[in-house]
Legacy VTK file of the C-alpha trace (Angstrom):
# vtk DataFile Version 3.0
C-alpha trace
ASCII
DATASET POLYDATA
POINTS 282 float
81.404 -44.159 5.629
82.590 -47.778 5.254
79.595 -48.942 7.270
77.235 -47.133 4.899
78.884 -48.705 1.844
78.824 -52.176 3.423
75.150 -51.658 4.266
74.452 -50.857 0.622
76.110 -54.048 -0.580
74.160 -56.098 1.975
70.950 -54.516 0.678
71.892 -55.477 -2.862
72.379 -59.080 -1.781
69.087 -59.213 0.103
66.890 -57.249 -2.264
67.894 -58.593 -5.671
67.564 -62.076 -7.048
69.732 -63.789 -9.645
66.964 -65.034 -11.885
67.274 -64.267 -15.584
65.009 -61.694 -17.098
61.783 -63.261 -18.371
61.930 -61.618 -21.772
65.578 -60.819 -22.505
68.481 -63.238 -22.572
71.105 -61.303 -24.549
71.418 -57.667 -23.474
74.012 -55.168 -24.676
74.539 -52.134 -22.427
76.162 -49.033 -23.883
76.465 -46.944 -20.692
78.115 -47.530 -17.278
75.049 -46.494 -15.275
72.864 -48.885 -17.275
75.288 -51.752 -16.728
75.419 -51.059 -12.986
71.617 -50.969 -12.917
71.403 -54.345 -14.674
73.724 -55.893 -12.092
71.737 -54.447 -9.196
68.474 -55.703 -10.642
69.841 -59.245 -10.836
70.102 -59.776 -14.603
73.871 -59.905 -15.055
73.592 -63.391 -16.557
71.695 -61.857 -19.452
74.310 -59.174 -20.188
76.511 -60.230 -23.111
78.116 -56.916 -24.122
79.289 -53.755 -22.358
81.465 -50.718 -23.109
85.063 -50.332 -22.022
83.919 -47.880 -19.318
81.317 -50.199 -17.761
81.839 -52.176 -14.546
83.009 -55.686 -15.465
80.793 -57.584 -13.016
81.245 -61.230 -12.043
80.658 -62.844 -15.441
82.862 -62.281 -18.479
81.290 -60.161 -21.202
82.348 -58.886 -24.605
83.691 -55.330 -24.743
81.870 -53.556 -27.561
83.665 -50.217 -27.780
82.862 -46.911 -26.083
79.725 -44.852 -25.456
80.333 -42.617 -28.441
81.948 -45.236 -30.692
80.369 -48.660 -30.150
81.594 -51.491 -32.358
78.512 -52.035 -34.513
79.820 -55.205 -36.190
80.730 -56.814 -32.874
77.329 -56.014 -31.399
75.598 -57.516 -34.431
77.582 -60.746 -33.972
76.430 -60.918 -30.348
72.849 -61.072 -31.662
71.318 -59.150 -28.734
67.595 -59.208 -28.076
67.856 -55.816 -26.333
70.300 -52.913 -26.683
70.150 -50.246 -23.966
71.466 -46.721 -24.483
71.136 -43.373 -22.718
69.869 -40.144 -24.231
72.715 -38.179 -22.643
75.722 -40.456 -23.112
75.111 -42.073 -26.499
74.718 -40.645 -29.978
71.156 -40.618 -31.320
72.319 -41.942 -34.693
73.637 -45.080 -32.982
70.191 -45.930 -31.646
68.612 -45.235 -35.026
71.098 -47.515 -36.774
70.350 -50.413 -34.451
66.630 -49.880 -34.925
67.120 -49.878 -38.695
68.983 -53.181 -38.401
65.982 -54.684 -36.616
67.234 -54.729 -33.022
65.075 -53.757 -30.077
66.448 -50.570 -28.520
65.646 -49.049 -25.147
66.794 -45.475 -24.445
67.160 -44.218 -20.878
66.042 -40.637 -20.302
68.355 -37.945 -18.898
67.936 -37.506 -15.143
67.948 -33.934 -13.832
67.365 -34.889 -10.187
67.612 -37.784 -7.758
63.917 -38.372 -8.317
64.630 -38.579 -12.052
67.278 -41.219 -11.389
64.747 -43.255 -9.416
62.048 -42.930 -12.096
64.437 -44.003 -14.869
65.645 -46.903 -12.758
62.125 -48.124 -12.072
61.133 -47.912 -15.741
64.186 -49.969 -16.674
63.291 -52.509 -13.991
59.753 -52.651 -15.346
61.094 -53.184 -18.876
63.059 -56.187 -17.591
60.130 -57.563 -15.562
61.997 -56.629 -12.387
59.595 -53.950 -11.192
59.313 -55.467 -7.720
63.074 -55.443 -7.267
63.323 -51.939 -8.694
60.704 -50.561 -6.322
62.329 -52.219 -3.312
65.730 -50.784 -4.179
64.339 -47.289 -4.774
62.277 -47.332 -1.572
65.179 -48.683 0.478
67.544 -46.074 -0.941
65.144 -43.257 -0.064
64.978 -44.560 3.513
68.762 -44.790 3.675
69.131 -41.208 2.444
66.645 -39.973 5.027
68.710 -41.713 7.694
71.882 -40.037 6.417
70.187 -36.631 6.191
68.879 -36.873 9.745
72.458 -37.142 10.997
73.110 -33.712 9.472
69.924 -31.832 10.304
71.615 -29.711 12.968
74.629 -28.788 10.817
75.024 -25.453 9.060
74.833 -25.452 5.280
78.139 -24.910 3.473
78.612 -23.302 0.064
80.183 -25.676 -2.483
81.766 -24.998 -5.850
81.816 -28.025 -8.168
84.672 -28.085 -10.663
83.733 -30.648 -13.307
86.069 -29.417 -16.025
89.376 -27.599 -15.889
90.233 -26.039 -19.258
87.910 -24.149 -19.452
86.526 -24.131 -15.936
83.163 -25.952 -15.905
80.572 -26.208 -13.159
76.901 -27.183 -12.807
73.540 -25.542 -12.239
70.268 -26.715 -10.757
69.216 -28.806 -13.771
71.936 -31.356 -13.012
71.053 -34.178 -10.614
74.455 -33.531 -9.003
72.839 -30.427 -7.546
70.686 -32.794 -5.442
73.786 -33.971 -3.588
73.610 -30.610 -1.861
70.329 -31.412 -0.128
71.545 -34.681 1.375
74.952 -33.319 2.383
73.556 -30.083 3.835
75.475 -27.937 1.371
74.528 -25.304 -1.200
75.782 -25.337 -4.757
76.990 -21.745 -5.173
75.740 -21.841 -8.780
72.316 -23.340 -8.080
70.755 -20.067 -9.228
71.672 -21.003 -12.821
68.786 -22.852 -14.470
71.057 -24.983 -16.672
72.963 -28.237 -16.350
76.633 -27.496 -17.065
78.366 -24.284 -18.096
81.664 -22.391 -18.011
82.633 -19.887 -15.332
85.669 -17.731 -14.607
87.843 -17.636 -11.522
86.820 -14.070 -10.721
83.175 -15.056 -10.335
84.077 -18.041 -8.127
86.063 -15.655 -5.930
83.012 -13.397 -5.673
80.775 -16.312 -4.636
83.402 -17.350 -2.052
82.537 -21.051 -1.492
83.311 -22.833 1.779
84.307 -25.960 -0.148
85.704 -26.681 -3.605
85.105 -30.156 -5.030
87.231 -31.126 -8.035
85.626 -33.960 -9.980
88.402 -36.013 -11.566
86.521 -36.913 -14.732
88.981 -35.919 -17.418
92.314 -37.210 -16.170
93.356 -33.922 -14.608
96.480 -33.634 -12.501
94.975 -33.673 -9.016
97.931 -32.037 -7.290
98.195 -29.521 -10.088
94.578 -28.442 -9.643
94.958 -28.071 -5.884
98.109 -26.007 -6.416
96.239 -23.933 -8.985
93.593 -23.010 -6.419
96.104 -22.469 -3.590
97.000 -18.975 -4.798
93.440 -17.714 -4.228
93.663 -17.329 -0.456
90.740 -14.898 -0.472
88.395 -17.875 -1.052
87.249 -19.490 2.204
87.681 -23.006 0.812
91.324 -22.329 -0.033
92.064 -20.458 3.177
90.636 -23.324 5.283
92.171 -26.173 3.229
88.788 -27.357 1.993
89.715 -28.093 -1.616
89.090 -31.777 -2.361
89.444 -34.092 -5.335
86.567 -36.523 -5.874
87.444 -39.581 -7.961
84.140 -40.045 -9.738
85.382 -42.997 -11.809
85.254 -45.272 -8.755
81.770 -44.490 -7.474
79.767 -43.393 -10.561
78.960 -40.111 -8.873
78.114 -38.565 -12.220
76.234 -41.555 -13.683
74.593 -43.212 -10.706
71.875 -45.659 -9.889
69.787 -44.856 -6.789
72.120 -46.934 -4.612
75.222 -45.382 -6.159
73.712 -41.969 -5.455
73.418 -42.901 -1.768
76.966 -44.279 -1.756
78.206 -41.035 -3.309
76.371 -38.992 -0.666
78.188 -40.991 2.020
81.545 -40.391 0.292
80.861 -36.668 0.014
79.855 -36.378 3.660
82.957 -38.271 4.713
85.011 -35.812 2.645
83.238 -32.623 3.700
82.380 -33.444 7.316
85.050 -35.886 8.404
83.622 -36.578 11.848
80.180 -37.845 10.791
80.837 -41.392 9.616
84.019 -42.222 11.487
84.060 -45.990 11.990
84.357 -47.115 15.554
LINES 1 283
282 0 1 2 3 4 5 6 7 8 9 10 11 12 13 14 15 16 17 18 19 20 21 22 23 24 25 26 27 28 29 30 31 32 33 34 35 36 37 38 39 40 41 42 43 44 45 46 47 48 49 50 51 52 53 54 55 56 57 58 59 60 61 62 63 64 65 66 67 68 69 70 71 72 73 74 75 76 77 78 79 80 81 82 83 84 85 86 87 88 89 90 91 92 93 94 95 96 97 98 99 100 101 102 103 104 105 106 107 108 109 110 111 112 113 114 115 116 117 118 119 120 121 122 123 124 125 126 127 128 129 130 131 132 133 134 135 136 137 138 139 140 141 142 143 144 145 146 147 148 149 150 151 152 153 154 155 156 157 158 159 160 161 162 163 164 165 166 167 168 169 170 171 172 173 174 175 176 177 178 179 180 181 182 183 184 185 186 187 188 189 190 191 192 193 194 195 196 197 198 199 200 201 202 203 204 205 206 207 208 209 210 211 212 213 214 215 216 217 218 219 220 221 222 223 224 225 226 227 228 229 230 231 232 233 234 235 236 237 238 239 240 241 242 243 244 245 246 247 248 249 250 251 252 253 254 255 256 257 258 259 260 261 262 263 264 265 266 267 268 269 270 271 272 273 274 275 276 277 278 279 280 281
């Protein structure tokens, strides 16, 4: 897995330049995935403000609050020529307020698939006059994912239950791009028959679906050991019986808010977790 991650960082170095955006010199990003995208596309020098949850990067930037509660006054003082938000993570009223104040606002669409992530990424790159870089990164990522998938083509598919919330128990359906991780890891989301994004389930139904693997996404500060202990009493579930209950620390790899390259990195992390013998470094 380390080799895959290193390969990704080498690609970033080779495929992106450090030239400033032609049109925008003072960008405020109000979402972690947007900020990561800006870095990958080579416009970090133009980023003057980010949220507390965004990656810090190599150049110091002003922290302008959170996704849901940005510091309007601080952003105004930064005098941005572009403010970037997401339809899913930010409040619509925030975008409208900035527009009313005369700022240019760009809103990223919600991605429901890996392809959606790539489309959004390319449109952002085009907005920043980085379309060439964006296309190269998307094309290279697709090739990398095909390479990863080919390593798994002879493996049996495993049923996976995604726990993305604990109280109540939340999981995801096929309208979430996270469902696309299943294709590249040769797994099946046991709730992919639900044509929604996220929803609540009960333990009894999870038992009935009997997943081979349980993935606990640590997105809300849950007690990791506590969650594993919680599942340990359900020995009738194959994942529990075979010690295949794993915690995924999504804060470190943006698994839930990825760029194309972060999606590929997350696939590698998942495969390393689920199928330990695939990417063992030699």
